[in-house]
C-alpha positions in Angstrom: 89.3 83.9 65.9 87.7 80.9 67.5 86.5 79.4 64.3 90.1 79.4 62.9 91.1 76.8 65.4 91.2 73.4 63.7 93.1 70.3 64.5 95.5 68.9 61.8 94.5 65.4 62.8 90.9 64.2 62.7 91.4 61.7 65.4 92.1 62.5 69.1 95.6 62.3 70.3 94.9 59.9 73.2 98.5 60.1 74.5 98.0 63.9 75.1 94.6 63.2 76.7 96.2 60.7 79.0 98.9 63.3 79.9 96.2 65.9 80.7 94.3 63.5 82.9 97.4 62.6 84.8 98.2 66.3 85.2 94.8 67.1 86.6 94.6 64.1 88.9 98.1 64.6 90.2 97.3 68.2 91.1 94.1 67.1 92.8 95.5 64.3 95.0 99.2 64.8 95.4 101.3 67.3 97.4 102.3 70.2 95.3 106.0 69.4 95.2 105.3 65.9 93.8 102.7 67.3 91.4 105.3 69.7 90.2 107.8 66.9 89.3 105.1 65.0 87.4 104.0 68.2 85.6 107.5 69.1 84.5 108.0 65.5 83.2 104.7 65.5 81.3 105.5 68.8 79.6 109.3 68.5 78.9 109.2 64.9 77.7 109.6 65.0 74.7 111.5 68.3 74.8 110.7 69.3 71.2 108.6 72.4 71.0 108.6 73.2 74.8 110.0 76.7 74.3 106.9 77.8 72.3 104.5 77.6 75.2 106.7 77.5 78.3 105.4 80.8 79.5 101.7 79.7 79.6 102.8 76.4 81.1 104.6 78.0 84.0 101.7 80.4 84.5 99.4 77.4 84.8 101.7 76.0 87.4 101.6 79.3 89.3 97.8 79.2 89.2 97.9 75.6 90.4 100.0 76.7 93.4 97.6 79.6 94.3 94.4 77.6 93.8 92.9 75.0 96.2 92.3 71.9 94.1 88.7 70.8 93.5 87.0 68.6 91.0 85.9 71.5 88.7 89.3 73.2 89.0 91.0 69.9 88.2 88.9 69.5 85.0 89.7 73.1 83.9 93.4 72.6 84.7 93.6 69.4 82.7 91.8 70.9 79.8 94.2 73.9 79.7 97.2 71.6 79.9 95.8 69.5 77.0 95.4 72.7 75.0 99.0 73.7 75.8 100.2 70.2 74.6 98.2 70.6 71.3 100.1 73.9 70.6 103.4 72.4 71.7 103.1 69.4 69.4 101.9 71.5 66.5 98.5 69.8 66.3 96.6 73.1 65.9 96.8 74.9 62.6 96.2 78.5 63.8 98.6 78.5 66.7 98.6 82.2 67.0 94.9 82.4 67.7 95.2 79.4 70.0 98.0 81.1 71.9 95.9 84.2 72.2 92.9 82.3 73.6 95.3 80.5 76.0 96.6 83.9 77.2 93.2 85.2 77.9 92.0 82.1 79.8 95.1 82.0 81.9 95.0 85.8 82.5 91.4 85.5 83.9 92.3 82.6 86.1 95.3 84.4 87.4 93.3 87.5 88.1 90.6 85.5 89.9 93.3 83.8 92.1 94.8 87.2 92.9 91.6 88.9 94.0 90.4 85.8 95.8 93.6 85.4 97.8 94.3 89.1 98.4 90.8 90.3 98.9 90.6 93.8 100.3 94.2 93.8 101.5 96.5 96.7 100.5 99.7 95.6 102.3 102.9 93.9 101.4 101.1 90.7 100.4 99.0 92.5 97.8 102.1 94.3 96.5 104.0 91.0 96.2 101.1 89.0 94.6 100.5 91.9 92.2 104.1 91.9 91.2 104.0 88.1 90.5 100.8 88.4 88.5 102.1 91.3 86.4 105.3 89.4 85.7 103.4 86.3 84.6 101.0 88.1 82.2 103.8 90.2 80.7 105.9 87.0 80.2 103.1 85.5 78.2 102.7 88.6 76.1 106.4 88.8 75.4 106.5 85.1 74.5 103.5 85.6 72.2 105.2 88.3 70.3 108.5 86.4 70.2 106.8 83.4 68.7 104.7 85.1 66.0 106.5 88.4 65.2 109.8 89.4 63.6 110.1 92.4 65.9 113.7 93.0 67.1 114.7 91.7 70.6 114.9 95.3 72.2 111.3 96.0 71.0 110.0 92.7 72.5 111.7 93.6 75.8 110.1 97.1 75.8 106.7 95.5 75.1 107.2 93.1 78.1 108.1 96.0 80.4 105.1 98.0 79.2 102.7 95.1 79.7 104.2 94.5 83.1 103.7 98.1 84.3 100.2 98.4 83.0 99.1 95.1 84.4 100.6 95.9 87.8 98.7 99.2 87.8 95.5 97.4 86.8 95.9 94.8 89.6 96.4 97.5 92.3 93.5 99.6 90.9 91.3 96.5 91.1 91.9 96.2 94.8 90.3 99.6 95.4 87.1 98.6 93.7 84.4 98.0 96.4 83.3 94.7 94.9 83.7 91.0 95.5 86.5 89.1 93.8 84.4 87.9 90.9 83.5 91.4 89.8 87.0 92.7 90.4 88.4 89.9 88.3 85.8 90.5 85.5 86.4 94.2 85.3 90.2 94.1 85.4 90.1 91.1 82.9 88.1 93.1 80.4 90.6 96.0 80.6 93.5 93.5 80.3 91.9 91.9 77.3 92.2 95.2 75.4 95.9 95.2 76.1 96.4 91.5 75.2 94.4 91.8 72.0 95.5 95.2 70.6 99.1 95.5 71.5 100.2 92.4 69.6 98.2 93.5 66.6 100.1 96.8 66.7 103.4 94.9 66.9 102.4 92.7 63.9 101.4 95.8 61.9 97.7 94.7 61.7 96.1 97.3 64.0 93.7 99.6 62.2 91.5 102.3 63.5 88.4 100.2 62.7 89.8 97.2 64.7 90.7 99.4 67.6 87.3 101.0 67.6 85.5 97.7 67.3 87.5 96.1 70.1 87.2 99.1 72.4 83.4 99.3 71.8 82.8 95.7 72.7 85.0 95.8 75.8 83.4 99.1 76.9 79.9 97.6 76.5 80.9 94.6 78.5 82.4 96.8 81.2 79.2 98.8 81.4 77.1 95.6 81.8 79.4 94.1 84.4 79.6 97.4 86.4 75.8 97.9 86.2 75.1 94.3 87.5 77.6 94.5 90.3 76.7 95.3 93.9 78.9 98.2 94.9 79.7 98.6 98.6 80.5 102.2 99.2 
């Protein structure tokens, strides 16, 4: 999938690079409300194509709200925003693969923020954060299917609700794992990756038994490796 991502233009779009740099620096140095105004301007001007990746963009803003800005986080945030702009401005040929990679990256960062902020809490805060995280991930999944599938609207809505319920359950289950937030994030992300990868393939009519078995085997192997290397606190 990664090797399919090729830019239409051979030269770098420096205007998009500049937008990404401004996005990252604004998040790092400005109050969030001022950063939000700048981010919305950078994304919605020009408005053409904004609907295609609006869900990932707002998830990136959510992560920016949850995370404490640092130099590494700033670079990652700017790079993701640049990738979003490339998809928005149709500068990537295989936009479907690019969108899927974008969903996976944002899902991991969202899970990391969730488990880092909530920790071992099981109260109302965990319930509320889990609800927001599940809504964000399901919104990206529904947007992905809407952009690249001819499935009818009721089916897309059903897919969104199914993704929401499963992700909410995964987030709550992850809180009960006696691990630190990095391992919690990694394990739940691997389980979510199956959902993000296979469900759209089913909707697109591309899911075969061989693909499902291959994806399941890879994810299961990674889960075993992560679980075996983790320090369980029982």
